[in-house]
A tleap script that builds the chain and sets N, CA, C and O, in Angstrom:
source leaprc.protein.ff14SB
mol = sequence {
  NMET LYS ALA LYS TYR LEU VAL ILE PHE GLU
  ARG ALA GLU LYS ASN TRP SER ALA TYR PHE
  PRO GLN ILE GLU GLY CYS GLY VAL THR GLY
  LYS THR LEU ASP LYS THR LYS HIE LEU ALA
  GLN GLU VAL LEU GLU PHE HIE LEU GLU GLY
  LEU LEU GLU ASN GLY CYS SER ILE PRO ASN
  PRO SER GLN ILE ASP LEU ASP THR LEU TYR
  GLN ASN PHE PRO PHE GLU TYR ALA GLY TYR
  ILE GLU ILE GLU LEU ASP LEU GLN ALA ILE
  ALA CALA
}
set mol.1.N position { -215.909 -25.912 -59.552 }
set mol.1.CA position { -214.757 -25.268 -60.133 }
set mol.1.C position { -214.991 -25.125 -61.636 }
set mol.1.O position { -215.332 -26.100 -62.306 }
set mol.2.N position { -214.811 -23.926 -62.164 }
set mol.2.CA position { -214.894 -23.715 -63.604 }
set mol.2.C position { -213.492 -23.764 -64.190 }
set mol.2.O position { -212.539 -23.249 -63.605 }
set mol.3.N position { -213.385 -24.386 -65.342 }
set mol.3.CA position { -212.091 -24.502 -66.003 }
set mol.3.C position { -212.282 -24.378 -67.509 }
set mol.3.O position { -213.262 -24.879 -68.060 }
set mol.4.N position { -211.344 -23.709 -68.172 }
set mol.4.CA position { -211.363 -23.558 -69.630 }
set mol.4.C position { -210.178 -24.309 -70.218 }
set mol.4.O position { -209.040 -24.138 -69.782 }
set mol.5.N position { -210.461 -25.141 -71.212 }
set mol.5.CA position { -209.411 -25.901 -71.878 }
set mol.5.C position { -209.413 -25.616 -73.373 }
set mol.5.O position { -210.466 -25.504 -74.000 }
set mol.6.N position { -208.221 -25.503 -73.924 }
set mol.6.CA position { -208.057 -25.293 -75.356 }
set mol.6.C position { -208.497 -26.542 -76.108 }
set mol.6.O position { -208.145 -27.658 -75.728 }
set mol.7.N position { -209.265 -26.352 -77.174 }
set mol.7.CA position { -209.670 -27.455 -78.040 }
set mol.7.C position { -209.337 -27.066 -79.481 }
set mol.7.O position { -209.575 -25.934 -79.902 }
set mol.8.N position { -208.793 -28.009 -80.215 }
set mol.8.CA position { -208.450 -27.792 -81.620 }
set mol.8.C position { -209.320 -28.706 -82.470 }
set mol.8.O position { -209.452 -29.899 -82.195 }
set mol.9.N position { -209.912 -28.121 -83.507 }
set mol.9.CA position { -210.779 -28.853 -84.430 }
set mol.9.C position { -210.085 -28.942 -85.783 }
set mol.9.O position { -209.495 -27.973 -86.262 }
set mol.10.N position { -210.166 -30.118 -86.386 }
set mol.10.CA position { -209.595 -30.321 -87.713 }
set mol.10.C position { -210.614 -31.023 -88.597 }
set mol.10.O position { -211.304 -31.947 -88.167 }
set mol.11.N position { -210.692 -30.564 -89.840 }
set mol.11.CA position { -211.635 -31.155 -90.788 }
set mol.11.C position { -210.955 -32.313 -91.514 }
set mol.11.O position { -209.819 -32.189 -91.972 }
set mol.12.N position { -211.650 -33.420 -91.612 }
set mol.12.CA position { -211.189 -34.558 -92.401 }
set mol.12.C position { -212.075 -34.640 -93.646 }
set mol.12.O position { -212.916 -33.768 -93.867 }
set mol.13.N position { -211.893 -35.663 -94.441 }
set mol.13.CA position { -212.667 -35.778 -95.676 }
set mol.13.C position { -214.171 -35.870 -95.417 }
set mol.13.O position { -214.960 -35.253 -96.134 }
set mol.14.N position { -214.575 -36.634 -94.398 }
set mol.14.CA position { -216.005 -36.855 -94.165 }
set mol.14.C position { -216.478 -36.460 -92.775 }
set mol.14.O position { -217.649 -36.656 -92.450 }
set mol.15.N position { -215.604 -35.913 -91.952 }
set mol.15.CA position { -216.011 -35.557 -90.588 }
set mol.15.C position { -215.057 -34.519 -90.006 }
set mol.15.O position { -214.167 -34.013 -90.690 }
set mol.16.N position { -215.263 -34.217 -88.738 }
set mol.16.CA position { -214.395 -33.308 -87.982 }
set mol.16.C position { -213.828 -34.064 -86.789 }
set mol.16.O position { -214.453 -34.992 -86.274 }
set mol.17.N position { -212.650 -33.662 -86.358 }
set mol.17.CA position { -212.095 -34.206 -85.120 }
set mol.17.C position { -211.779 -33.045 -84.190 }
set mol.17.O position { -211.559 -31.915 -84.627 }
set mol.18.N position { -211.761 -33.348 -82.909 }
set mol.18.CA position { -211.414 -32.352 -81.893 }
set mol.18.C position { -210.530 -33.031 -80.866 }
set mol.18.O position { -210.748 -34.187 -80.502 }
set mol.19.N position { -209.531 -32.299 -80.405 }
set mol.19.CA position { -208.680 -32.829 -79.342 }
set mol.19.C position { -208.197 -31.686 -78.466 }
set mol.19.O position { -208.204 -30.519 -78.858 }
set mol.20.N position { -207.779 -32.063 -77.273 }
set mol.20.CA position { -207.329 -31.123 -76.255 }
set mol.20.C position { -205.835 -31.326 -76.055 }
set mol.20.O position { -205.435 -32.315 -75.440 }
set mol.21.N position { -204.993 -30.419 -76.555 }
set mol.21.CA position { -203.543 -30.623 -76.477 }
set mol.21.C position { -203.010 -30.811 -75.060 }
set mol.21.O position { -201.983 -31.463 -74.872 }
set mol.22.N position { -203.685 -30.254 -74.068 }
set mol.22.CA position { -203.210 -30.356 -72.681 }
set mol.22.C position { -203.621 -31.669 -72.013 }
set mol.22.O position { -203.132 -31.998 -70.933 }
set mol.23.N position { -204.525 -32.422 -72.660 }
set mol.23.CA position { -205.090 -33.604 -72.009 }
set mol.23.C position { -204.858 -34.825 -72.893 }
set mol.23.O position { -205.553 -35.026 -73.889 }
set mol.24.N position { -203.893 -35.620 -72.525 }
set mol.24.CA position { -203.536 -36.798 -73.305 }
set mol.24.C position { -204.713 -37.765 -73.405 }
set mol.24.O position { -205.359 -38.076 -72.404 }
set mol.25.N position { -204.983 -38.233 -74.619 }
set mol.25.CA position { -206.007 -39.241 -74.826 }
set mol.25.C position { -207.430 -38.724 -74.858 }
set mol.25.O position { -208.367 -39.521 -74.828 }
set mol.26.N position { -207.620 -37.428 -74.916 }
set mol.26.CA position { -208.970 -36.861 -74.892 }
set mol.26.C position { -209.271 -36.249 -76.252 }
set mol.26.O position { -208.749 -35.188 -76.595 }
set mol.27.N position { -210.120 -36.927 -77.026 }
set mol.27.CA position { -210.484 -36.444 -78.345 }
set mol.27.C position { -211.786 -37.070 -78.798 }
set mol.27.O position { -212.307 -37.986 -78.162 }
set mol.28.N position { -212.308 -36.562 -79.913 }
set mol.28.CA position { -213.605 -37.020 -80.393 }
set mol.28.C position { -213.729 -36.689 -81.879 }
set mol.28.O position { -213.030 -35.809 -82.381 }
set mol.29.N position { -214.615 -37.391 -82.581 }
set mol.29.CA position { -214.941 -37.059 -83.966 }
set mol.29.C position { -216.446 -36.900 -84.099 }
set mol.29.O position { -217.215 -37.456 -83.316 }
set mol.30.N position { -216.855 -36.130 -85.106 }
set mol.30.CA position { -218.274 -35.928 -85.382 }
set mol.30.C position { -218.485 -35.581 -86.842 }
set mol.30.O position { -217.554 -35.160 -87.529 }
set mol.31.N position { -219.717 -35.760 -87.318 }
set mol.31.CA position { -220.035 -35.504 -88.729 }
set mol.31.C position { -219.910 -34.034 -89.115 }
set mol.31.O position { -219.445 -33.719 -90.210 }
set mol.32.N position { -220.321 -33.133 -88.223 }
set mol.32.CA position { -220.289 -31.698 -88.502 }
set mol.32.C position { -219.481 -30.990 -87.417 }
set mol.32.O position { -219.209 -31.557 -86.359 }
set mol.33.N position { -219.105 -29.751 -87.694 }
set mol.33.CA position { -218.379 -28.976 -86.694 }
set mol.33.C position { -219.242 -28.761 -85.457 }
set mol.33.O position { -218.755 -28.897 -84.334 }
set mol.34.N position { -220.520 -28.424 -85.648 }
set mol.34.CA position { -221.401 -28.206 -84.492 }
set mol.34.C position { -221.544 -29.459 -83.640 }
set mol.34.O position { -221.494 -29.388 -82.412 }
set mol.35.N position { -221.722 -30.605 -84.288 }
set mol.35.CA position { -221.841 -31.867 -83.544 }
set mol.35.C position { -220.537 -32.171 -82.807 }
set mol.35.O position { -220.559 -32.636 -81.668 }
set mol.36.N position { -219.420 -31.911 -83.448 }
set mol.36.CA position { -218.123 -32.175 -82.835 }
set mol.36.C position { -217.891 -31.262 -81.640 }
set mol.36.O position { -217.322 -31.693 -80.637 }
set mol.37.N position { -218.327 -29.996 -81.732 }
set mol.37.CA position { -218.228 -29.086 -80.584 }
set mol.37.C position { -219.017 -29.628 -79.402 }
set mol.37.O position { -218.532 -29.632 -78.271 }
set mol.38.N position { -220.233 -30.086 -79.669 }
set mol.38.CA position { -221.079 -30.634 -78.600 }
set mol.38.C position { -220.429 -31.874 -77.979 }
set mol.38.O position { -220.371 -32.007 -76.757 }
set mol.39.N position { -219.948 -32.765 -78.819 }
set mol.39.CA position { -219.305 -33.986 -78.319 }
set mol.39.C position { -218.019 -33.671 -77.557 }
set mol.39.O position { -217.697 -34.345 -76.579 }
set mol.40.N position { -217.286 -32.656 -77.999 }
set mol.40.CA position { -216.046 -32.279 -77.316 }
set mol.40.C position { -216.334 -31.829 -75.889 }
set mol.40.O position { -215.588 -32.164 -74.968 }
set mol.41.N position { -217.404 -31.080 -75.704 }
set mol.41.CA position { -217.811 -30.644 -74.360 }
set mol.41.C position { -218.076 -31.865 -73.479 }
set mol.41.O position { -217.591 -31.949 -72.351 }
set mol.42.N position { -218.851 -32.808 -74.013 }
set mol.42.CA position { -219.202 -34.007 -73.246 }
set mol.42.C position { -217.976 -34.852 -72.914 }
set mol.42.O position { -217.812 -35.294 -71.777 }
set mol.43.N position { -217.114 -35.077 -73.906 }
set mol.43.CA position { -215.965 -35.954 -73.677 }
set mol.43.C position { -214.974 -35.311 -72.710 }
set mol.43.O position { -214.340 -36.013 -71.922 }
set mol.44.N position { -214.835 -33.996 -72.759 }
set mol.44.CA position { -213.941 -33.317 -71.822 }
set mol.44.C position { -214.430 -33.497 -70.391 }
set mol.44.O position { -213.649 -33.847 -69.506 }
set mol.45.N position { -215.715 -33.260 -70.160 }
set mol.45.CA position { -216.271 -33.433 -68.813 }
set mol.45.C position { -216.100 -34.869 -68.335 }
set mol.45.O position { -215.659 -35.106 -67.211 }
set mol.46.N position { -216.450 -35.823 -69.189 }
set mol.46.CA position { -216.363 -37.240 -68.838 }
set mol.46.C position { -214.917 -37.644 -68.531 }
set mol.46.O position { -214.657 -38.342 -67.551 }
set mol.47.N position { -213.992 -37.204 -69.366 }
set mol.47.CA position { -212.582 -37.573 -69.202 }
set mol.47.C position { -212.008 -37.021 -67.892 }
set mol.47.O position { -211.358 -37.749 -67.141 }
set mol.48.N position { -212.250 -35.737 -67.622 }
set mol.48.CA position { -211.700 -35.130 -66.405 }
set mol.48.C position { -212.348 -35.700 -65.148 }
set mol.48.O position { -211.663 -35.932 -64.152 }
set mol.49.N position { -213.654 -35.925 -65.181 }
set mol.49.CA position { -214.317 -36.534 -64.022 }
set mol.49.C position { -213.771 -37.931 -63.767 }
set mol.49.O position { -213.579 -38.324 -62.617 }
set mol.50.N position { -213.520 -38.683 -64.836 }
set mol.50.CA position { -212.943 -40.015 -64.688 }
set mol.50.C position { -211.551 -39.976 -64.068 }
set mol.50.O position { -211.217 -40.802 -63.219 }
set mol.51.N position { -210.748 -39.016 -64.496 }
set mol.51.CA position { -209.419 -38.870 -63.894 }
set mol.51.C position { -209.526 -38.599 -62.399 }
set mol.51.O position { -208.833 -39.221 -61.595 }
set mol.52.N position { -210.404 -37.665 -62.035 }
set mol.52.CA position { -210.563 -37.317 -60.619 }
set mol.52.C position { -211.104 -38.488 -59.805 }
set mol.52.O position { -210.643 -38.737 -58.691 }
set mol.53.N position { -212.079 -39.206 -60.354 }
set mol.53.CA position { -212.657 -40.351 -59.641 }
set mol.53.C position { -211.620 -41.436 -59.396 }
set mol.53.O position { -211.717 -42.180 -58.421 }
set mol.54.N position { -210.633 -41.529 -60.274 }
set mol.54.CA position { -209.583 -42.539 -60.131 }
set mol.54.C position { -208.363 -42.025 -59.379 }
set mol.54.O position { -207.318 -42.676 -59.356 }
set mol.55.N position { -208.502 -40.861 -58.767 }
set mol.55.CA position { -207.422 -40.323 -57.953 }
set mol.55.C position { -206.290 -39.675 -58.731 }
set mol.55.O position { -205.236 -39.381 -58.167 }
set mol.56.N position { -206.497 -39.453 -60.004 }
set mol.56.CA position { -205.467 -38.812 -60.826 }
set mol.56.C position { -205.643 -37.297 -60.784 }
set mol.56.O position { -206.736 -36.791 -60.528 }
set mol.57.N position { -204.580 -36.605 -61.033 }
set mol.57.CA position { -204.690 -35.146 -61.114 }
set mol.57.C position { -205.127 -34.766 -62.524 }
set mol.57.O position { -204.931 -35.517 -63.480 }
set mol.58.N position { -205.720 -33.585 -62.626 }
set mol.58.CA position { -206.115 -33.099 -63.943 }
set mol.58.C position { -205.185 -31.952 -64.335 }
set mol.58.O position { -204.712 -31.205 -63.479 }
set mol.59.N position { -204.931 -31.823 -65.627 }
set mol.59.CA position { -204.055 -30.739 -66.071 }
set mol.59.C position { -204.671 -29.379 -65.753 }
set mol.59.O position { -205.882 -29.190 -65.870 }
set mol.60.N position { -203.828 -28.446 -65.354 }
set mol.60.CA position { -204.304 -27.090 -65.123 }
set mol.60.C position { -204.693 -26.463 -66.448 }
set mol.60.O position { -203.964 -26.570 -67.434 }
set mol.61.N position { -205.853 -25.804 -66.469 }
set mol.61.CA position { -206.219 -25.091 -67.694 }
set mol.61.C position { -205.253 -23.930 -67.911 }
set mol.61.O position { -204.775 -23.322 -66.953 }
set mol.62.N position { -204.975 -23.634 -69.153 }
set mol.62.CA position { -204.105 -22.496 -69.427 }
set mol.62.C position { -204.677 -21.684 -70.567 }
set mol.62.O position { -205.405 -22.199 -71.416 }
set mol.63.N position { -204.345 -20.439 -70.575 }
set mol.63.CA position { -204.789 -19.547 -71.634 }
set mol.63.C position { -203.680 -19.438 -72.675 }
set mol.63.O position { -202.818 -18.563 -72.591 }
set mol.64.N position { -203.713 -20.315 -73.633 }
set mol.64.CA position { -202.739 -20.292 -74.713 }
set mol.64.C position { -203.218 -19.272 -75.740 }
set mol.64.O position { -204.388 -19.281 -76.124 }
set mol.65.N position { -202.333 -18.402 -76.182 }
set mol.65.CA position { -202.685 -17.407 -77.188 }
set mol.65.C position { -202.893 -18.098 -78.535 }
set mol.65.O position { -201.970 -18.711 -79.071 }
set mol.66.N position { -204.111 -17.999 -79.080 }
set mol.66.CA position { -204.434 -18.718 -80.309 }
set mol.66.C position { -203.646 -18.213 -81.515 }
set mol.66.O position { -203.293 -19.004 -82.390 }
set mol.67.N position { -203.368 -16.922 -81.578 }
set mol.67.CA position { -202.588 -16.394 -82.705 }
set mol.67.C position { -201.174 -16.967 -82.714 }
set mol.67.O position { -200.665 -17.369 -83.760 }
set mol.68.N position { -200.551 -17.000 -81.553 }
set mol.68.CA position { -199.205 -17.568 -81.445 }
set mol.68.C position { -199.234 -19.061 -81.760 }
set mol.68.O position { -198.358 -19.572 -82.458 }
set mol.69.N position { -200.234 -19.748 -81.247 }
set mol.69.CA position { -200.366 -21.180 -81.511 }
set mol.69.C position { -200.508 -21.436 -83.005 }
set mol.69.O position { -199.860 -22.332 -83.547 }
set mol.70.N position { -201.355 -20.653 -83.674 }
set mol.70.CA position { -201.598 -20.857 -85.101 }
set mol.70.C position { -200.333 -20.629 -85.932 }
set mol.70.O position { -200.103 -21.324 -86.921 }
set mol.71.N position { -199.525 -19.664 -85.533 }
set mol.71.CA position { -198.281 -19.404 -86.267 }
set mol.71.C position { -197.343 -20.603 -86.206 }
set mol.71.O position { -196.602 -20.863 -87.153 }
set mol.72.N position { -197.374 -21.322 -85.110 }
set mol.72.CA position { -196.492 -22.479 -84.927 }
set mol.72.C position { -197.135 -23.795 -85.338 }
set mol.72.O position { -196.440 -24.774 -85.612 }
set mol.73.N position { -198.464 -23.817 -85.380 }
set mol.73.CA position { -199.175 -25.064 -85.638 }
set mol.73.C position { -200.520 -24.733 -86.288 }
set mol.73.O position { -201.526 -24.618 -85.589 }
set mol.74.N position { -200.554 -24.578 -87.632 }
set mol.74.CA position { -201.813 -24.212 -88.290 }
set mol.74.C position { -202.908 -25.248 -88.045 }
set mol.74.O position { -202.653 -26.452 -88.055 }
set mol.75.N position { -204.112 -24.769 -87.830 }
set mol.75.CA position { -205.262 -25.638 -87.578 }
set mol.75.C position { -206.488 -25.020 -88.225 }
set mol.75.O position { -206.487 -23.840 -88.575 }
set mol.76.N position { -207.544 -25.828 -88.384 }
set mol.76.CA position { -208.787 -25.359 -88.995 }
set mol.76.C position { -209.518 -24.369 -88.099 }
set mol.76.O position { -209.930 -23.296 -88.539 }
set mol.77.N position { -209.672 -24.749 -86.838 }
set mol.77.CA position { -210.507 -23.976 -85.924 }
set mol.77.C position { -210.089 -24.342 -84.508 }
set mol.77.O position { -209.794 -25.504 -84.227 }
set mol.78.N position { -210.063 -23.374 -83.628 }
set mol.78.CA position { -209.722 -23.652 -82.232 }
set mol.78.C position { -210.508 -22.712 -81.337 }
set mol.78.O position { -211.014 -21.682 -81.781 }
set mol.79.N position { -210.598 -23.079 -80.098 }
set mol.79.CA position { -211.287 -22.247 -79.123 }
set mol.79.C position { -211.085 -22.834 -77.741 }
set mol.79.O position { -210.202 -23.662 -77.514 }
set mol.80.N position { -211.917 -22.388 -76.836 }
set mol.80.CA position { -211.865 -22.890 -75.465 }
set mol.80.C position { -213.216 -23.467 -75.097 }
set mol.80.O position { -214.254 -22.942 -75.500 }
set mol.81.N position { -213.203 -24.531 -74.343 }
set mol.81.CA position { -214.430 -25.095 -73.786 }
set mol.81.C position { -214.352 -24.925 -72.287 }
set mol.81.O position { -213.381 -25.329 -71.647 }
set mol.82.N position { -215.394 -24.317 -71.733 }
set mol.82.CA position { -215.463 -24.111 -70.287 }
set mol.82.C position { -216.370 -25.172 -69.690 }
set mol.82.O position { -217.477 -25.408 -70.175 }
set mol.83.N position { -215.892 -25.800 -68.643 }
set mol.83.CA position { -216.685 -26.825 -67.967 }
set mol.83.C position { -216.755 -26.519 -66.483 }
set mol.83.O position { -215.947 -25.763 -65.943 }
set mol.84.N position { -217.726 -27.116 -65.848 }
set mol.84.CA position { -217.907 -27.012 -64.401 }
set mol.84.C position { -217.613 -28.380 -63.816 }
set mol.84.O position { -218.260 -29.363 -64.176 }
set mol.85.N position { -216.645 -28.451 -62.921 }
set mol.85.CA position { -216.322 -29.706 -62.244 }
set mol.85.C position { -216.765 -29.605 -60.798 }
set mol.85.O position { -216.394 -28.667 -60.092 }
set mol.86.N position { -217.553 -30.562 -60.359 }
set mol.86.CA position { -218.018 -30.594 -58.970 }
set mol.86.C position { -217.045 -31.450 -58.166 }
set mol.86.O position { -217.225 -32.661 -58.038 }
set mol.87.N position { -216.029 -30.813 -57.633 }
set mol.87.CA position { -214.977 -31.543 -56.923 }
set mol.87.C position { -215.485 -32.200 -55.651 }
set mol.87.O position { -214.983 -33.261 -55.279 }
set mol.88.N position { -216.462 -31.611 -54.971 }
set mol.88.CA position { -217.001 -32.200 -53.740 }
set mol.88.C position { -217.766 -33.482 -54.039 }
set mol.88.O position { -217.643 -34.463 -53.306 }
set mol.89.N position { -218.552 -33.481 -55.105 }
set mol.89.CA position { -219.315 -34.681 -55.458 }
set mol.89.C position { -218.381 -35.811 -55.861 }
set mol.89.O position { -218.633 -36.973 -55.544 }
set mol.90.N position { -217.322 -35.479 -56.548 }
set mol.90.CA position { -216.374 -36.497 -56.988 }
set mol.90.C position { -215.601 -37.060 -55.804 }
set mol.90.O position { -215.307 -38.255 -55.772 }
set mol.91.N position { -215.270 -36.222 -54.839 }
set mol.91.CA position { -214.505 -36.656 -53.667 }
set mol.91.C position { -215.340 -37.510 -52.720 }
set mol.91.O position { -214.781 -38.249 -51.910 }
set mol.92.N position { -216.658 -37.424 -52.803 }
set mol.92.CA position { -217.543 -38.156 -51.875 }
set mol.92.C position { -217.549 -39.635 -52.158 }
set mol.92.O position { -218.237 -40.392 -51.473 }
savepdb mol mol.pdb
quit
């Protein structure tokens, strides 16, 4: 199953942070924006697979309009991360 989740990146004094507004407790920090993007991909996959392995449901991905979001909640950078979840392997 392919799924796209919104990720928001914010710059701090010495690093970047990324979090997924739809997924409670799923976030990461990194030294650079590129490193943080890479780590965000990994942490999203790990977090969702862990939820599924523990019998929890995962939030449905949604296509939030970034322009509308920015008007209500300014951020440094945002986008979507697409992941592949192997539901059969997790269910086994």
